[in-house]
C-alpha angles and dihedrals in degrees: 000000000000118000117240113264122226113277094251091054090047091051093047090049090050091049092049091051092049091049090057089054097049101032094107091047089054090050092052093046092049091050089051091051098045104028088212127093096216094046089045091054090050091049092051091049093049090047093051090050092049093047093050093046090049097040092123089062094062112103111218112231093038127103104282094187092055091047092051093045090051090052090049093048091049092050090049092050093047091049090048091051092047092051091043091053091047092051091048090052091048090049090053090050091048094049091050089054095060115114122205110219119169091338089305122116117222122183114229100219094174095069097049095093092044092053091048089052089048090053090050090048091049091049090052089055093060115104112261091248088065103026098054097052090041093053092046090051090047089053089057104260117146121244091249092053091049092048091051093047093048094037090233130128115268092239091056091050092051091049094049092049091049092050092044089057091048092049091048091051091050093046091046093051091048093051094049095039090055090048096054 
């Protein structure tokens, strides 16, 4: 007779079995969320990794499929927010690169890389207490995840990210005001 495994191993084994059962459902759900086969495959892979890394959090006797779908939906939303923030930042950079010449607007494509490098350089000049939470938030981590990782209250993390943004805006304006 087989000896009982430790509870974490049992739970991981249960999660792996359940994943085999619902794998096709996850693929369909990811395709519905993304509308793109390649993005859907990436979403499924990220979801499987997250589920396996968080297997000990699954409560046996609860709806595994709903738990997995919630994880997938949250990953999708976080990725969407991350990409949305990135596109907003790029749009701000692009709009600041417009030159008005004879009432015509011409985009200055040559400076785009330089301004992105400037933003990176400005971010690197932030004190670690502001830079680290800001970069983690920029990478798509939730406030709660950042707070847990840095062992700092959530309110402090929110405040530091807010002030990091404000400092970056001020530094950015100063750099480009001095240039013009």
